PDB file of N, H, CA, C and O in Angstrom:
ATOM      1  N   MET A   1       0.993  -1.090  -0.121  1.00  0.00           N
ATOM      2  CA  MET A   1      -0.426  -0.007  -0.089  1.00  0.00           C
ATOM      3  C   MET A   1       1.100   1.549   0.267  1.00  0.00           C
ATOM      4  O   MET A   1       1.757   1.710   1.295  1.00  0.00           O
ATOM      5  N   HIS A   2       1.152   2.402  -1.098  1.00  0.00           N
ATOM      6  H   HIS A   2       0.618   2.271  -1.933  1.00  0.00           H
ATOM      7  CA  HIS A   2       1.738   3.718  -1.157  1.00  0.00           C
ATOM      8  C   HIS A   2       1.063   4.174   0.718  1.00  0.00           C
ATOM      9  O   HIS A   2      -0.013   4.197   1.316  1.00  0.00           O
ATOM     10  N   SER A   3       2.932   4.543   1.065  1.00  0.00           N
ATOM     11  H   SER A   3       3.806   4.525   0.579  1.00  0.00           H
ATOM     12  CA  SER A   3       2.317   4.936   2.925  1.00  0.00           C
ATOM     13  C   SER A   3       1.352   6.243   2.192  1.00  0.00           C
ATOM     14  O   SER A   3       0.370   6.429   2.912  1.00  0.00           O
ATOM     15  N   ARG A   4       1.353   6.988   1.236  1.00  0.00           N
ATOM     16  H   ARG A   4       2.150   6.837   0.652  1.00  0.00           H
ATOM     17  CA  ARG A   4       0.506   8.651   1.817  1.00  0.00           C
ATOM     18  C   ARG A   4      -1.537   7.686   1.924  1.00  0.00           C
ATOM     19  O   ARG A   4      -2.454   8.130   2.615  1.00  0.00           O
ATOM     20  N   LEU A   5      -1.624   6.407   1.020  1.00  0.00           N
ATOM     21  H   LEU A   5      -0.879   6.047   0.458  1.00  0.00           H
ATOM     22  CA  LEU A   5      -2.801   6.276   1.071  1.00  0.00           C
ATOM     23  C   LEU A   5      -3.312   5.819   2.346  1.00  0.00           C
ATOM     24  O   LEU A   5      -4.353   5.833   3.003  1.00  0.00           O
ATOM     25  N   TYR A   6      -1.305   5.126   2.441  1.00  0.00           N
ATOM     26  H   TYR A   6      -0.459   5.114   1.907  1.00  0.00           H
ATOM     27  CA  TYR A   6      -1.686   4.654   5.025  1.00  0.00           C
ATOM     28  C   TYR A   6      -2.021   5.474   5.841  1.00  0.00           C
ATOM     29  O   TYR A   6      -2.802   5.329   6.781  1.00  0.00           O
ATOM     30  N   ARG A   7      -1.408   6.443   5.502  1.00  0.00           N
ATOM     31  H   ARG A   7      -0.773   6.560   4.738  1.00  0.00           H
ATOM     32  CA  ARG A   7      -1.259   7.999   5.996  1.00  0.00           C
ATOM     33  C   ARG A   7      -2.964   8.191   6.771  1.00  0.00           C
ATOM     34  O   ARG A   7      -3.412   8.238   7.917  1.00  0.00           O
ATOM     35  N   LEU A   8      -3.766   8.292   4.704  1.00  0.00           N
ATOM     36  H   LEU A   8      -3.402   8.254   3.773  1.00  0.00           H
ATOM     37  CA  LEU A   8      -4.830   9.212   4.228  1.00  0.00           C
ATOM     38  C   LEU A   8      -6.000   7.691   6.259  1.00  0.00           C
ATOM     39  O   LEU A   8      -6.490   7.775   7.385  1.00  0.00           O
ATOM     40  N   ILE A   9      -5.671   6.745   5.167  1.00  0.00           N
ATOM     41  H   ILE A   9      -5.273   6.676   4.253  1.00  0.00           H
ATOM     42  CA  ILE A   9      -6.611   5.478   5.476  1.00  0.00           C
ATOM     43  C   ILE A   9      -6.054   5.877   7.380  1.00  0.00           C
ATOM     44  O   ILE A   9      -7.149   6.316   7.732  1.00  0.00           O
ATOM     45  N   GLU A  10      -5.063   6.006   8.822  1.00  0.00           N
ATOM     46  H   GLU A  10      -4.174   5.649   8.535  1.00  0.00           H
ATOM     47  CA  GLU A  10      -4.689   5.794   9.779  1.00  0.00           C
ATOM     48  C   GLU A  10      -5.648   7.170   9.927  1.00  0.00           C
ATOM     49  O   GLU A  10      -6.776   6.903  10.341  1.00  0.00           O
ATOM     50  N   THR A  11      -5.398   8.599   9.661  1.00  0.00           N
ATOM     51  H   THR A  11      -4.481   8.817   9.325  1.00  0.00           H
ATOM     52  CA  THR A  11      -5.871   9.614   9.493  1.00  0.00           C
ATOM     53  C   THR A  11      -7.482  10.051   9.858  1.00  0.00           C
ATOM     54  O   THR A  11      -7.924  10.925  10.604  1.00  0.00           O
ATOM     55  N   HIS A  12      -8.105   9.117   9.053  1.00  0.00           N
ATOM     56  H   HIS A  12      -7.746   8.407   8.447  1.00  0.00           H
ATOM     57  CA  HIS A  12      -9.514   8.469   8.276  1.00  0.00           C
ATOM     58  C   HIS A  12     -10.592   8.254  10.247  1.00  0.00           C
ATOM     59  O   HIS A  12     -11.565   8.835  10.728  1.00  0.00           O
ATOM     60  N   GLN A  13      -9.466   6.888  10.852  1.00  0.00           N
ATOM     61  H   GLN A  13      -8.676   6.416  10.461  1.00  0.00           H
ATOM     62  CA  GLN A  13      -9.463   5.800  11.884  1.00  0.00           C
ATOM     63  C   GLN A  13      -9.971   6.789  12.811  1.00  0.00           C
ATOM     64  O   GLN A  13     -11.046   6.757  13.411  1.00  0.00           O
ATOM     65  N   ARG A  14      -9.238   7.503  12.845  1.00  0.00           N
ATOM     66  H   ARG A  14      -8.365   7.529  12.357  1.00  0.00           H
ATOM     67  CA  ARG A  14      -8.689   8.057  14.349  1.00  0.00           C
ATOM     68  C   ARG A  14      -9.015   9.575  14.549  1.00  0.00           C
ATOM     69  O   ARG A  14      -8.874  10.044  15.679  1.00  0.00           O
ATOM     70  N   ILE A  15      -9.636  10.732  13.054  1.00  0.00           N
ATOM     71  H   ILE A  15      -9.750  10.351  12.137  1.00  0.00           H
ATOM     72  CA  ILE A  15     -10.906  11.032  12.941  1.00  0.00           C
ATOM     73  C   ILE A  15     -12.639  10.621  13.711  1.00  0.00           C
ATOM     74  O   ILE A  15     -13.368  11.510  14.153  1.00  0.00           O
ATOM     75  N   ASP A  16     -13.001   9.189  13.721  1.00  0.00           N
ATOM     76  H   ASP A  16     -12.410   8.467  13.362  1.00  0.00           H
ATOM     77  CA  ASP A  16     -14.548   8.339  13.946  1.00  0.00           C
ATOM     78  C   ASP A  16     -13.942   7.882  15.140  1.00  0.00           C
ATOM     79  O   ASP A  16     -14.281   8.456  16.175  1.00  0.00           O
ATOM     80  N   ARG A  17     -12.884   6.707  15.226  1.00  0.00           N
ATOM     81  H   ARG A  17     -12.609   6.240  14.385  1.00  0.00           H
ATOM     82  CA  ARG A  17     -12.847   7.095  16.510  1.00  0.00           C
ATOM     83  C   ARG A  17     -12.664   8.609  17.580  1.00  0.00           C
ATOM     84  O   ARG A  17     -13.023   8.415  18.741  1.00  0.00           O
ATOM     85  N   ALA A  18     -12.286   9.659  17.346  1.00  0.00           N
ATOM     86  H   ALA A  18     -11.995   9.817  16.402  1.00  0.00           H
ATOM     87  CA  ALA A  18     -12.188  11.094  17.883  1.00  0.00           C
ATOM     88  C   ALA A  18     -14.058  11.353  17.752  1.00  0.00           C
ATOM     89  O   ALA A  18     -14.238  12.551  17.970  1.00  0.00           O
ATOM     90  N   LEU A  19     -14.542  11.105  17.656  1.00  0.00           N
ATOM     91  H   LEU A  19     -14.396  10.132  17.479  1.00  0.00           H
ATOM     92  CA  LEU A  19     -16.594  11.339  16.598  1.00  0.00           C
ATOM     93  C   LEU A  19     -16.812  10.306  17.415  1.00  0.00           C
ATOM     94  O   LEU A  19     -17.346  10.528  18.502  1.00  0.00           O
ATOM     95  N   ARG A  20     -16.535   9.319  17.139  1.00  0.00           N
ATOM     96  H   ARG A  20     -16.102   9.139  16.256  1.00  0.00           H
ATOM     97  CA  ARG A  20     -17.584   7.796  19.446  1.00  0.00           C
ATOM     98  C   ARG A  20     -17.155   8.558  19.534  1.00  0.00           C
ATOM     99  O   ARG A  20     -17.404   9.353  18.627  1.00  0.00           O
ATOM    100  N   ASP A  21     -16.650   8.810  20.085  1.00  0.00           N
ATOM    101  H   ASP A  21     -16.449   8.164  20.822  1.00  0.00           H
ATOM    102  CA  ASP A  21     -16.189   9.239  22.104  1.00  0.00           C
ATOM    103  C   ASP A  21     -16.509  10.707  21.764  1.00  0.00           C
ATOM    104  O   ASP A  21     -17.083  11.415  22.592  1.00  0.00           O
ATOM    105  N   GLU A  22     -16.226  11.066  20.827  1.00  0.00           N
ATOM    106  H   GLU A  22     -15.760  10.491  20.155  1.00  0.00           H
ATOM    107  CA  GLU A  22     -17.617  12.951  21.442  1.00  0.00           C
ATOM    108  C   GLU A  22     -18.942  12.394  21.597  1.00  0.00           C
ATOM    109  O   GLU A  22     -19.455  12.573  22.702  1.00  0.00           O
ATOM    110  N   GLN A  23     -20.036  11.351  20.182  1.00  0.00           N
ATOM    111  H   GLN A  23     -19.619  11.205  19.284  1.00  0.00           H
ATOM    112  CA  GLN A  23     -21.094  11.340  20.186  1.00  0.00           C
ATOM    113  C   GLN A  23     -21.281  10.817  21.442  1.00  0.00           C
ATOM    114  O   GLN A  23     -22.144  11.441  22.059  1.00  0.00           O
ATOM    115  N   ARG A  24     -20.329   9.031  22.631  1.00  0.00           N
ATOM    116  H   ARG A  24     -19.628   8.524  22.130  1.00  0.00           H
ATOM    117  CA  ARG A  24     -20.269   8.651  23.511  1.00  0.00           C
ATOM    118  C   ARG A  24     -21.251   9.687  24.590  1.00  0.00           C
ATOM    119  O   ARG A  24     -22.374   9.705  25.093  1.00  0.00           O
ATOM    120  N   ARG A  25     -19.675  10.704  24.536  1.00  0.00           N
ATOM    121  H   ARG A  25     -18.762  10.690  24.126  1.00  0.00           H
ATOM    122  CA  ARG A  25     -19.707  11.891  26.105  1.00  0.00           C
ATOM    123  C   ARG A  25     -20.957  12.711  26.113  1.00  0.00           C
ATOM    124  O   ARG A  25     -21.477  13.392  25.229  1.00  0.00           O
ATOM    125  N   ARG A  26     -21.532  12.291  28.202  1.00  0.00           N
ATOM    126  H   ARG A  26     -21.109  11.738  28.920  1.00  0.00           H
ATOM    127  CA  ARG A  26     -22.401  13.091  28.152  1.00  0.00           C
ATOM    128  C   ARG A  26     -22.195  14.687  27.776  1.00  0.00           C
ATOM    129  O   ARG A  26     -21.110  15.259  27.877  1.00  0.00           O
ATOM    130  N   GLY A  27     -23.669  15.440  27.233  1.00  0.00           N
ATOM    131  H   GLY A  27     -24.551  14.975  27.150  1.00  0.00           H
ATOM    132  CA  GLY A  27     -23.028  16.617  26.726  1.00  0.00           C
ATOM    133  C   GLY A  27     -21.653  17.092  26.071  1.00  0.00           C
ATOM    134  O   GLY A  27     -20.574  17.566  26.425  1.00  0.00           O
ATOM    135  N   ALA A  28     -22.491  16.585  24.603  1.00  0.00           N
ATOM    136  H   ALA A  28     -23.368  16.200  24.315  1.00  0.00           H
ATOM    137  CA  ALA A  28     -21.514  16.109  23.579  1.00  0.00           C
ATOM    138  C   ALA A  28     -21.426  17.536  22.872  1.00  0.00           C
ATOM    139  O   ALA A  28     -22.591  17.804  22.577  1.00  0.00           O
ATOM    140  N   ASP A  29     -20.468  18.742  22.397  1.00  0.00           N
ATOM    141  H   ASP A  29     -19.522  18.525  22.637  1.00  0.00           H
ATOM    142  CA  ASP A  29     -20.324  19.681  21.787  1.00  0.00           C
ATOM    143  C   ASP A  29     -20.652  19.682  20.845  1.00  0.00           C
ATOM    144  O   ASP A  29     -19.924  18.915  20.216  1.00  0.00           O
ATOM    145  N   PRO A  30     -21.684  20.270  19.968  1.00  0.00           N
ATOM    146  CA  PRO A  30     -21.911  19.572  19.001  1.00  0.00           C
ATOM    147  C   PRO A  30     -21.404  20.284  17.270  1.00  0.00           C
ATOM    148  O   PRO A  30     -21.673  20.090  16.084  1.00  0.00           O
ATOM    149  N   MET A  31     -20.475  21.231  18.168  1.00  0.00           N
ATOM    150  H   MET A  31     -20.257  21.389  19.131  1.00  0.00           H
ATOM    151  CA  MET A  31     -19.467  22.662  17.182  1.00  0.00           C
ATOM    152  C   MET A  31     -18.284  21.025  17.235  1.00  0.00           C
ATOM    153  O   MET A  31     -18.087  20.243  16.305  1.00  0.00           O
ATOM    154  N   ARG A  32     -17.930  20.992  18.093  1.00  0.00           N
ATOM    155  H   ARG A  32     -18.089  21.627  18.849  1.00  0.00           H
ATOM    156  CA  ARG A  32     -16.464  19.905  18.042  1.00  0.00           C
ATOM    157  C   ARG A  32     -16.908  18.628  16.700  1.00  0.00           C
ATOM    158  O   ARG A  32     -16.261  18.025  15.844  1.00  0.00           O
ATOM    159  N   LEU A  33     -18.750  18.683  17.238  1.00  0.00           N
ATOM    160  H   LEU A  33     -19.276  19.173  17.934  1.00  0.00           H
ATOM    161  CA  LEU A  33     -19.077  16.878  15.658  1.00  0.00           C
ATOM    162  C   LEU A  33     -19.226  17.760  14.720  1.00  0.00           C
ATOM    163  O   LEU A  33     -19.398  17.247  13.615  1.00  0.00           O
ATOM    164  N   THR A  34     -19.225  19.042  14.745  1.00  0.00           N
ATOM    165  H   THR A  34     -19.085  19.459  15.643  1.00  0.00           H
ATOM    166  CA  THR A  34     -19.047  19.130  13.165  1.00  0.00           C
ATOM    167  C   THR A  34     -17.985  19.413  12.114  1.00  0.00           C
ATOM    168  O   THR A  34     -17.896  19.376  10.887  1.00  0.00           O
ATOM    169  N   GLN A  35     -16.991  19.803  13.479  1.00  0.00           N
ATOM    170  H   GLN A  35     -17.065  19.832  14.476  1.00  0.00           H
ATOM    171  CA  GLN A  35     -15.537  19.784  12.936  1.00  0.00           C
ATOM    172  C   GLN A  35     -15.404  18.665  12.865  1.00  0.00           C
ATOM    173  O   GLN A  35     -15.203  18.498  11.662  1.00  0.00           O
ATOM    174  N   LEU A  36     -15.372  17.705  13.340  1.00  0.00           N
ATOM    175  H   LEU A  36     -15.535  17.840  14.317  1.00  0.00           H
ATOM    176  CA  LEU A  36     -15.027  16.130  13.206  1.00  0.00           C
ATOM    177  C   LEU A  36     -15.605  15.322  12.112  1.00  0.00           C
ATOM    178  O   LEU A  36     -14.958  14.316  11.820  1.00  0.00           O
ATOM    179  N   LYS A  37     -16.674  15.546  11.456  1.00  0.00           N
ATOM    180  H   LYS A  37     -17.200  16.362  11.693  1.00  0.00           H
ATOM    181  CA  LYS A  37     -17.409  15.182  10.052  1.00  0.00           C
ATOM    182  C   LYS A  37     -17.270  15.716   9.087  1.00  0.00           C
ATOM    183  O   LYS A  37     -17.515  15.308   7.952  1.00  0.00           O
ATOM    184  N   LYS A  38     -16.774  16.901   9.490  1.00  0.00           N
ATOM    185  H   LYS A  38     -16.575  17.233  10.412  1.00  0.00           H
ATOM    186  CA  LYS A  38     -15.945  17.951   7.450  1.00  0.00           C
ATOM    187  C   LYS A  38     -14.730  17.882   7.970  1.00  0.00           C
ATOM    188  O   LYS A  38     -14.291  19.024   7.833  1.00  0.00           O
ATOM    189  N   MET A  39     -13.698  17.058   8.624  1.00  0.00           N
ATOM    190  H   MET A  39     -14.054  16.131   8.735  1.00  0.00           H
ATOM    191  CA  MET A  39     -12.740  16.964   8.260  1.00  0.00           C
ATOM    192  C   MET A  39     -12.596  15.321   8.746  1.00  0.00           C
ATOM    193  O   MET A  39     -11.415  15.000   8.875  1.00  0.00           O
ATOM    194  N   LYS A  40     -13.581  14.214   9.041  1.00  0.00           N
ATOM    195  H   LYS A  40     -14.541  14.474   8.936  1.00  0.00           H
ATOM    196  CA  LYS A  40     -13.359  12.995   8.239  1.00  0.00           C
ATOM    197  C   LYS A  40     -13.748  13.088   6.986  1.00  0.00           C
ATOM    198  O   LYS A  40     -13.126  12.452   6.135  1.00  0.00           O
ATOM    199  N   LEU A  41     -15.051  14.045   6.556  1.00  0.00           N
ATOM    200  H   LEU A  41     -15.556  14.562   7.247  1.00  0.00           H
ATOM    201  CA  LEU A  41     -15.639  13.710   4.669  1.00  0.00           C
ATOM    202  C   LEU A  41     -13.921  14.314   4.030  1.00  0.00           C
ATOM    203  O   LEU A  41     -13.528  13.595   3.111  1.00  0.00           O
ATOM    204  N   ARG A  42     -13.378  14.953   4.232  1.00  0.00           N
ATOM    205  H   ARG A  42     -13.697  15.537   4.978  1.00  0.00           H
ATOM    206  CA  ARG A  42     -12.131  15.993   3.887  1.00  0.00           C
ATOM    207  C   ARG A  42     -12.049  14.775   3.521  1.00  0.00           C
ATOM    208  O   ARG A  42     -12.392  14.309   2.434  1.00  0.00           O
ATOM    209  N   VAL A  43     -11.493  14.113   4.617  1.00  0.00           N
ATOM    210  H   VAL A  43     -11.214  14.491   5.499  1.00  0.00           H
ATOM    211  CA  VAL A  43      -9.969  13.073   4.664  1.00  0.00           C
ATOM    212  C   VAL A  43     -10.750  12.085   3.646  1.00  0.00           C
ATOM    213  O   VAL A  43     -10.255  11.807   2.554  1.00  0.00           O
ATOM    214  N   LYS A  44     -12.110  11.526   4.105  1.00  0.00           N
ATOM    215  H   LYS A  44     -12.513  11.752   4.992  1.00  0.00           H
ATOM    216  CA  LYS A  44     -12.119  10.586   3.186  1.00  0.00           C
ATOM    217  C   LYS A  44     -12.129  10.519   1.761  1.00  0.00           C
ATOM    218  O   LYS A  44     -11.845   9.513   1.111  1.00  0.00           O
ATOM    219  N   ASP A  45     -12.704  12.401   0.979  1.00  0.00           N
ATOM    220  H   ASP A  45     -12.935  13.218   1.507  1.00  0.00           H
ATOM    221  CA  ASP A  45     -12.646  12.656  -0.772  1.00  0.00           C
ATOM    222  C   ASP A  45     -11.729  12.487  -1.248  1.00  0.00           C
ATOM    223  O   ASP A  45     -11.444  12.087  -2.377  1.00  0.00           O
ATOM    224  N   LEU A  46     -10.748  12.994   0.186  1.00  0.00           N
ATOM    225  H   LEU A  46     -10.980  13.318   1.103  1.00  0.00           H
ATOM    226  CA  LEU A  46      -9.231  12.527   0.127  1.00  0.00           C
ATOM    227  C   LEU A  46      -8.665  11.423  -0.671  1.00  0.00           C
ATOM    228  O   LEU A  46      -8.134  11.306  -1.776  1.00  0.00           O
ATOM    229  N   ILE A  47      -9.010  10.603   0.392  1.00  0.00           N
ATOM    230  H   ILE A  47      -9.441  10.698   1.289  1.00  0.00           H
ATOM    231  CA  ILE A  47      -8.630   9.011  -0.182  1.00  0.00           C
ATOM    232  C   ILE A  47      -9.385   8.862  -2.178  1.00  0.00           C
ATOM    233  O   ILE A  47      -9.081   8.816  -3.370  1.00  0.00           O
ATOM    234  N   HIS A  48     -10.325   8.853  -1.336  1.00  0.00           N
ATOM    235  H   HIS A  48     -10.572   8.890  -0.368  1.00  0.00           H
ATOM    236  CA  HIS A  48     -11.250   8.396  -2.626  1.00  0.00           C
ATOM    237  C   HIS A  48     -10.346   8.914  -4.491  1.00  0.00           C
ATOM    238  O   HIS A  48      -9.955   8.386  -5.531  1.00  0.00           O
ATOM    239  N   ARG A  49     -10.485  10.584  -3.662  1.00  0.00           N
ATOM    240  H   ARG A  49     -10.803  11.013  -2.817  1.00  0.00           H
ATOM    241  CA  ARG A  49      -9.305  11.019  -4.954  1.00  0.00           C
ATOM    242  C   ARG A  49      -8.586  10.610  -5.618  1.00  0.00           C
ATOM    243  O   ARG A  49      -8.608  10.530  -6.846  1.00  0.00           O
ATOM    244  N   PHE A  50      -7.174  10.006  -4.236  1.00  0.00           N
ATOM    245  H   PHE A  50      -7.156  10.071  -3.238  1.00  0.00           H
ATOM    246  CA  PHE A  50      -5.833   8.901  -4.716  1.00  0.00           C
ATOM    247  C   PHE A  50      -6.135   7.370  -5.090  1.00  0.00           C
ATOM    248  O   PHE A  50      -5.664   6.561  -5.890  1.00  0.00           O
ATOM    249  N   THR A  51      -7.224   7.367  -4.050  1.00  0.00           N
ATOM    250  H   THR A  51      -7.607   8.024  -3.401  1.00  0.00           H
ATOM    251  CA  THR A  51      -7.386   6.274  -5.847  1.00  0.00           C
ATOM    252  C   THR A  51      -7.761   6.063  -6.659  1.00  0.00           C
ATOM    253  O   THR A  51      -7.407   4.950  -7.046  1.00  0.00           O
ATOM    254  N   MET A  52      -8.760   6.839  -7.645  1.00  0.00           N
ATOM    255  H   MET A  52      -9.047   7.744  -7.331  1.00  0.00           H
ATOM    256  CA  MET A  52      -9.320   7.513  -8.688  1.00  0.00           C
ATOM    257  C   MET A  52      -7.853   7.676  -9.063  1.00  0.00           C
ATOM    258  O   MET A  52      -7.271   6.775  -9.668  1.00  0.00           O
ATOM    259  N   ARG A  53      -7.298   8.706  -8.746  1.00  0.00           N
ATOM    260  H   ARG A  53      -7.771   9.437  -8.255  1.00  0.00           H
ATOM    261  CA  ARG A  53      -5.531   8.789  -9.427  1.00  0.00           C
ATOM    262  C   ARG A  53      -5.110   7.657  -9.554  1.00  0.00           C
ATOM    263  O   ARG A  53      -4.833   7.508 -10.744  1.00  0.00           O
ATOM    264  N   ARG A  54      -4.802   6.331  -8.719  1.00  0.00           N
ATOM    265  H   ARG A  54      -5.028   6.453  -7.752  1.00  0.00           H
ATOM    266  CA  ARG A  54      -4.210   5.939  -8.406  1.00  0.00           C
ATOM    267  C   ARG A  54      -5.016   4.355 -10.510  1.00  0.00           C
ATOM    268  O   ARG A  54      -4.497   3.770 -11.461  1.00  0.00           O
ATOM    269  N   ALA A  55      -6.005   4.509 -10.079  1.00  0.00           N
ATOM    270  H   ALA A  55      -6.426   4.984  -9.307  1.00  0.00           H
ATOM    271  CA  ALA A  55      -6.162   3.407 -10.769  1.00  0.00           C
ATOM    272  C   ALA A  55      -6.852   4.186 -12.594  1.00  0.00           C
ATOM    273  O   ALA A  55      -7.624   3.646 -13.386  1.00  0.00           O
ATOM    274  N   HIS A  56      -6.331   5.245 -12.671  1.00  0.00           N
ATOM    275  H   HIS A  56      -5.705   5.685 -12.027  1.00  0.00           H
ATOM    276  CA  HIS A  56      -6.316   5.957 -13.974  1.00  0.00           C
ATOM    277  C   HIS A  56      -4.561   5.805 -14.428  1.00  0.00           C
ATOM    278  O   HIS A  56      -3.920   6.010 -15.459  1.00  0.00           O
ATOM    279  N   ALA A  57      -4.365   5.517 -13.577  1.00  0.00           N
ATOM    280  H   ALA A  57      -4.886   5.351 -12.740  1.00  0.00           H
ATOM    281  CA  ALA A  57      -3.028   5.742 -14.215  1.00  0.00           C
ATOM    282  C   ALA A  57      -1.742   4.499 -14.482  1.00  0.00           C
ATOM    283  O   ALA A  57      -0.681   4.815 -15.021  1.00  0.00           O
TER     284      ALA A  57
END
């Protein structure tokens, strides 16, 4: 696996864990949840772009 893709996947998993932890927390911060969701989506888009670029190369 390409090292950049591996790092992106690790980042996505780390954000996902943080998001789940925040959702479980009593009195979860809605702004933090929104921020984490946006970060997770941004990384997911990067993973998708990276894999599509590699598939077409």
